C-alpha positions in Angstrom: 23.0 -15.5 -10.8 23.5 -12.2 -8.9 23.9 -12.3 -5.3 20.7 -12.3 -3.2 20.4 -9.7 -0.3 17.9 -9.6 2.5 15.6 -6.5 2.5 15.8 -3.9 5.4 12.4 -4.3 5.9 11.5 -7.6 7.9 7.9 -8.5 7.9 5.8 -6.9 5.3 5.5 -5.3 2.0 2.6 -3.4 0.7 2.1 -2.6 -2.9 0.1 0.4 -4.3 -1.1 0.6 -7.8 -0.5 4.1 -9.2 -2.3 3.4 -12.5 -5.5 3.2 -10.5 -5.5 6.9 -10.0 -6.3 7.6 -13.6 -9.8 5.7 -13.1 -10.5 8.0 -10.0 -12.5 11.1 -10.7 -10.6 14.0 -9.2 -13.4 15.9 -8.1 -14.1 12.9 -5.9 -10.6 13.3 -4.2 -9.9 15.9 -1.4 -6.0 15.7 -1.9 -4.5 16.9 -5.1 -1.8 14.7 -6.8 -1.8 10.9 -7.4 -4.4 8.9 -5.2 -2.1 6.1 -4.9 1.1 8.5 -4.0 -0.8 10.4 -1.3 -2.0 7.2 0.2 1.6 5.7 0.3 2.7 8.9 2.0 0.0 8.5 4.5 1.1 4.8 5.3 4.5 5.7 5.1 4.2 8.6 7.7 2.0 6.8 10.2 4.5 3.8 9.9 7.3 6.1 10.7 5.6 7.8 13.6 5.0 4.2 15.3 8.7 3.2 14.3 7.7 0.4 12.1 9.6 1.3 9.2 11.9 -1.7 9.8 9.0 -4.2 9.9 7.0 -2.8 6.7 7.9 -1.2 3.4 4.9 0.7 1.4 5.8 0.9 -2.3 3.9 2.3 -5.3 3.8 -0.1 -8.4 2.6 -0.2 -11.6 -0.9 -2.1 -12.5 -1.7 -5.0 -10.5 -4.2 -5.9 -13.2 -7.4 -5.4 -11.4 -8.4 -1.9 -12.3 -11.2 -1.2 -10.3 -13.1 1.9 -11.6 -12.8 4.6 -9.1 -11.0 2.7 -6.4 -7.5 1.9 -5.3 -5.7 -1.8 -6.0 -3.3 -2.7 -3.2 -1.5 -5.7 -1.9 -0.3 -6.5 1.5 2.6 -9.4 1.2 3.7 -11.2 4.2 7.4 -12.0 4.1 7.7 -13.9 7.2 5.9 -17.1 6.1 5.5 -16.0 2.2 1.7 -16.7 2.2 0.1 -14.9 -0.6 -2.6 -12.6 0.0 -5.5 -11.1 -2.2 -5.2 -7.8 -3.8 -7.6 -5.5 -1.7 -9.8 -2.7 -3.5 -10.2 0.3 -1.3 -11.4 3.9 -1.4 -7.9 5.7 -1.0 -9.3 8.6 0.8 -12.3 7.2 2.9 -10.6 3.9 3.7 -7.4 4.7 4.4 -7.5 4.8 8.2 -9.5 1.4 8.1 -6.7 0.2 5.9 -3.8 1.7 8.2 -5.7 -0.4 11.1 -5.6 -3.4 9.1 -2.0 -3.0 8.4 -1.0 -2.3 12.1 -2.9 -5.6 13.2 -0.6 -7.7 10.9 2.6 -6.0 12.2 1.9 -6.8 15.8 
């Protein structure tokens, strides 16, 4: 077995499906590019501004197996107590502020 290492982020990991973007009508998006990547960048910037990057890592991933048409699948994993959380479905632009607030509440 390879050596195990601790992660530099201490509390939470957020996984954002990039495949979901394929099922979102580009005309419904205000930003160009991949909706999952855009959401990741938005969350990372906000965490960086609040100096929370050591607590939380935001990453894109491949398919989470939910495939919601026209929406974004993502998952918050608490690493401290290793509790499993359900996969969330959001509108990557209209609900990104609400999701950020939920994430910040979990990091307090």
